[in-house]
C-alpha positions as YAML, in Angstrom:
chain: A
units: angstrom
residues:
- id: 1
  name: MET
  ca: [128.44, 217.16, 38.76]
- id: 2
  name: ASN
  ca: [126.35, 220.10, 37.48]
- id: 3
  name: ARG
  ca: [125.70, 219.81, 34.06]
- id: 4
  name: LEU
  ca: [122.35, 220.22, 32.19]
- id: 5
  name: VAL
  ca: [121.66, 219.38, 28.52]
- id: 6
  name: LEU
  ca: [118.29, 220.51, 27.35]
- id: 7
  name: SER
  ca: [116.30, 220.28, 23.75]
- id: 8
  name: ALA
  ca: [114.50, 223.63, 24.07]
- id: 9
  name: GLN
  ca: [113.04, 226.31, 21.61]
- id: 10
  name: LEU
  ca: [114.55, 229.88, 22.10]
- id: 11
  name: VAL
  ca: [111.49, 232.04, 23.21]
- id: 12
  name: GLU
  ca: [112.99, 235.20, 24.38]
- id: 13
  name: ARG
  ca: [116.18, 237.04, 23.98]
- id: 14
  name: GLY
  ca: [117.13, 240.67, 25.95]
- id: 15
  name: ALA
  ca: [119.20, 242.94, 24.37]
- id: 16
  name: LEU
  ca: [123.08, 242.54, 24.82]
- id: 17
  name: ARG
  ca: [124.72, 243.60, 27.60]
- id: 18
  name: TYR
  ca: [127.70, 243.57, 29.33]
- id: 19
  name: THR
  ca: [128.87, 242.36, 32.98]
- id: 20
  name: PRO
  ca: [130.77, 244.84, 35.24]
- id: 21
  name: ALA
  ca: [133.72, 242.74, 34.28]
- id: 22
  name: GLY
  ca: [133.18, 243.85, 30.60]
- id: 23
  name: LEU
  ca: [132.12, 240.42, 29.30]
- id: 24
  name: PRO
  ca: [128.84, 240.25, 27.06]
- id: 25
  name: ALA
  ca: [125.73, 238.66, 28.11]
- id: 26
  name: LEU
  ca: [122.58, 237.77, 26.98]
- id: 27
  name: ASP
  ca: [119.46, 236.96, 29.15]
- id: 28
  name: LEU
  ca: [116.98, 234.23, 27.38]
- id: 29
  name: SER
  ca: [114.09, 232.21, 27.80]
- id: 30
  name: LEU
  ca: [113.82, 228.50, 26.62]
- id: 31
  name: LYS
  ca: [110.65, 226.45, 26.35]
- id: 32
  name: HIS
  ca: [110.67, 222.68, 26.67]
- id: 33
  name: GLU
  ca: [108.42, 220.05, 25.80]
- id: 34
  name: SER
  ca: [108.61, 216.39, 26.13]
- id: 35
  name: GLU
  ca: [107.37, 213.06, 27.06]
- id: 36
  name: VAL
  ca: [109.23, 210.78, 29.69]
- id: 37
  name: VAL
  ca: [108.46, 207.59, 31.49]
- id: 38
  name: GLU
  ca: [108.49, 208.13, 35.29]
- id: 39
  name: ASN
  ca: [107.82, 205.23, 37.56]
- id: 40
  name: GLY
  ca: [106.63, 203.38, 34.35]
- id: 41
  name: SER
  ca: [103.82, 205.68, 33.26]
- id: 42
  name: PRO
  ca: [104.00, 208.09, 30.47]
- id: 43
  name: ARG
  ca: [104.42, 211.96, 31.61]
- id: 44
  name: LYS
  ca: [104.30, 215.33, 29.49]
- id: 45
  name: VAL
  ca: [106.52, 217.74, 30.66]
- id: 46
  name: SER
  ca: [106.24, 221.55, 29.94]
- id: 47
  name: LEU
  ca: [108.57, 224.24, 31.05]
- id: 48
  name: GLU
  ca: [110.05, 227.62, 30.69]
- id: 49
  name: ILE
  ca: [113.51, 228.40, 31.86]
- id: 50
  name: ARG
  ca: [115.17, 231.65, 32.27]
- id: 51
  name: ALA
  ca: [118.77, 231.24, 30.92]
- id: 52
  name: LEU
  ca: [121.90, 233.38, 30.97]
- id: 53
  name: ALA
  ca: [124.99, 233.04, 28.44]
- id: 54
  name: ILE
  ca: [128.15, 235.18, 29.18]
- id: 55
  name: GLY
  ca: [131.44, 235.67, 26.79]
- id: 56
  name: ALA
  ca: [131.82, 236.61, 23.27]
- id: 57
  name: ASP
  ca: [131.81, 233.04, 21.44]
- id: 58
  name: ILE
  ca: [128.25, 231.74, 23.16]
- id: 59
  name: THR
  ca: [126.45, 235.38, 22.86]
- id: 60
  name: ALA
  ca: [127.79, 235.26, 19.28]
- id: 61
  name: VAL
  ca: [125.95, 232.02, 18.54]
- id: 62
  name: LEU
  ca: [122.85, 232.94, 20.19]
- id: 63
  name: ALA
  ca: [122.40, 236.51, 19.02]
- id: 64
  name: LYS
  ca: [122.04, 234.67, 15.27]
- id: 65
  name: LEU
  ca: [119.74, 232.21, 16.77]
- id: 66
  name: ALA
  ca: [116.19, 233.13, 15.49]
- id: 67
  name: LEU
  ca: [113.23, 233.11, 17.84]
- id: 68
  name: GLY
  ca: [111.57, 230.02, 17.73]
- id: 69
  name: SER
  ca: [114.55, 228.17, 16.86]
- id: 70
  name: ASP
  ca: [114.98, 224.49, 18.37]
- id: 71
  name: ALA
  ca: [118.30, 223.80, 19.69]
- id: 72
  name: GLU
  ca: [120.09, 221.63, 22.32]
- id: 73
  name: PHE
  ca: [121.45, 223.99, 25.00]
- id: 74
  name: GLY
  ca: [124.27, 222.97, 27.54]
- id: 75
  name: GLY
  ca: [125.51, 224.46, 30.81]
- id: 76
  name: PHE
  ca: [124.97, 224.57, 34.25]
- id: 77
  name: LEU
  ca: [122.43, 225.70, 36.82]
- id: 78
  name: ALA
  ca: [122.76, 228.68, 39.37]
- id: 79
  name: ALA
  ca: [121.04, 230.19, 42.08]
- id: 80
  name: LEU
  ca: [120.01, 233.70, 41.54]
- id: 81
  name: ARG
  ca: [121.40, 236.40, 43.49]
- id: 82
  name: ASN
  ca: [118.87, 236.80, 45.75]
- id: 83
  name: GLY
  ca: [118.76, 233.06, 46.60]
- id: 84
  name: ARG
  ca: [115.39, 232.54, 45.35]
- id: 85
  name: GLY
  ca: [114.94, 230.38, 42.23]
- id: 86
  name: MET
  ca: [117.82, 229.17, 39.77]
- id: 87
  name: ARG
  ca: [118.66, 229.96, 36.26]
- id: 88
  name: PHE
  ca: [120.55, 227.93, 33.49]
- id: 89
  name: HIS
  ca: [123.97, 229.41, 32.47]
- id: 90
  name: ILE
  ca: [124.52, 228.19, 28.82]
- id: 91
  name: THR
  ca: [128.04, 227.26, 27.88]
- id: 92
  name: SER
  ca: [127.18, 225.51, 24.31]
- id: 93
  name: VAL
  ca: [124.59, 225.41, 21.81]
- id: 94
  name: ALA
  ca: [123.99, 223.34, 18.83]
- id: 95
  name: PRO
  ca: [120.72, 224.31, 16.62]
- id: 96
  name: VAL
  ca: [118.64, 221.21, 15.67]
- id: 97
  name: GLY
  ca: [117.45, 220.34, 12.41]
...
């Protein structure tokens, strides 16, 4: 299963663009900070992840989400076209707060 749910802050949103198939797409950057327990010890986690949303419904929701807003993002991970690295493909979003 390839499913990721991440509580994060929207820190960057590119301009709305369209895929070759004519679907609306948004490139995003998300920032996550939390504390988790690993092997019985607390660990601070801080990361930024590149994300992509494709489709009219999800891009409409994300276009209205203010920069700096916290939300719960759901989706899956996929390799970049060049095979170097990965990107979070967002399929759902639920604002927090």
